[in-house]
C-alpha positions, 0 to 999 in steps of 0.5 A: 791457277788463274783462268785461261783466256779471261774475258772482259768483265761487265760492270754488273758481273760479280767478278767485276764487283769483287775487283772493284771492292779492292779499291785499286783505282778510285776517285779522290775529288777534283784538282785546282782546274776542276778535273777529277783526280783518280788514285791508282794504288799498287798496294791494293793489287791482289795476289796474281795467283788468285785473281788474273790481272787481265780482269782488272783491265776494264773500261770503267775509267772516265770520259772527261779530262782527268788526272791520275796519281799512281802510288807505286809503293809499297806493294806486296804484289807487282805486275810484270813489266810485260803486263804493264806494257799490255795494259798500256797498249789496251787502254782506249785512245780516248782515255789516254787523250783525256788523261791530262797528267800522270803523277807517279809517286815512289816509283822504283828505277826499274819501273821508270825504265819500263815506263820510259821505254813504253812512252818512247815506243808507243807515245812520246806525247804521253811522256810529257804528261808523266811526272815522277815524284819521290815524296808526297811533299812534292805531290802536294806542291802540284795537286791537292789530294785530300790526305784522308784519301791517301792509303795509310800504307803509302803515308807510312812508306813515305815517312820511312824514306831517307831524306835525300837531295831532290831535283824537283822544281815547280813549273813556272806559273802565273803568279796569283794575287794575295787578295782575290777580287773574283775567285775564292771569295764568298758571294756576300763579299763579292756582292759588297765589292761589286755593288749588287744585292739580292734585289739585283737582276740577276743577283750574280757575281760579275765573273759568273755573268761574264763566263755564262754570257760567253758560253751562251754566245759561243759555247752552247753548241760545242760538242763536249762543252764542260768536259775538256780542259784548256791549257793550264797556263792559259787558264791560270792567266785568265783567272789571275786577270779576273782576280786582279780586277783587270779587264778580260776579253773572253772572246780572245780565248776558247770557250773551254777556258770559260767552261773550266773557270765556271767550274773552278769558281763554284769549286773555290767558293768558301762555302759550297753552293749545296751542302751534303745536308741540303742535298738530302733535303732537296732530294726529299723535296723533289720526290715530294716526301718533304714539307720543306720549301726551297726557301726554308732549305736555303734560309741561311744561304740566300746568295747561294740559292740565287746563284743555284737558280741562275746556274740551273737555268743556264744548264737547262738551256745547254741541255736543249742543245744536247743533240749538238753538244752531246751534253745531257742533263746527266752528263752535266750533272756528272761534271758539276756535282763535285763542284757544287756539293761538299761538306761545309767545314769552317775549320778547313775548307780543303777537307771535304771529308772526315778526319784522316783515317788511321787505317787502310780500311778507314781510307778506303771507307772514305773513298767509298763514302765520297763515291756514294755521296757523288752518285747521290749528288749526281742524281739530285743535280740532274733533277735540278737541271730538268726541274729547275722551275722548283728553284724559282 
């Protein structure tokens, strides 16, 4: 029997760690607007006869804007509708506010009724963030979740579904150019297009300079800068203008647009600013356990080193205003690390990890590897911000 009146668990407790290992909820990279993607997998829910579901209601979500993908099927064990309503009510307000989109995949009709009822009773605004999706193909049109981060049981379930007519439609979005003049291009290409070189002062793409200048002028004192997301349509519109080469007056937009676009620019570079291998070498250098130099580590990526230097100096300046903006070096590292560090894969730049696992255990191991790399990367980026002079 489950324990009576369970108490909220601490992250350091053995019970919490045991539940965390079930991978009921885990991170799966970033969406196209550089917001963290969280996966909630019903198939990983434990037997309620052995673990009280109340213990799963922890506070370990995220404080930044994020999106949530809920894989509701298959599921051997399903929580009661009363528990779902309780869980919804107990979520702290900031987590509901920071949730920008919820994609519920393979959700049955009865559970849809529960979700709709909860939204009507407690939060009509939240209902606008919820999207019901029948198939994984529909999810792929809205958000790019690495396939190796989707549990195999969910993929198998999707493949066994009958093909039925769908009413799914994409929201109207600002069209993107076939050839971009700003985002998604290599730094070398941008240098050639824009007429700057490594000898320029600074040797930085025009779009980055414009975004940083705007942030220095109007956003460096804003509380939570880089944590909040602007309206998606506004972000796409400004990004499209940069890509078409149209003039952009950033002063006509909130600084959250510039903050988000800076992260998106870094995320969409064909080659990461810092590879996983370079991350390890930089870590050794900062700990004085390596004879390598920064120039040696970035010998084959001099443009990346130039941009990294520029970015770390700027983020250091942001930290100097942390008494106002509340963005410490650690907070900035949490936000920027997923955009800076990833595995460089020349074959498929959208895959940040290994090949698609063939088992559920393999998929969970991939999620654990991603989390481990991000935690290590956060420590590195925090040190680079506070000790940015090592890059100069």
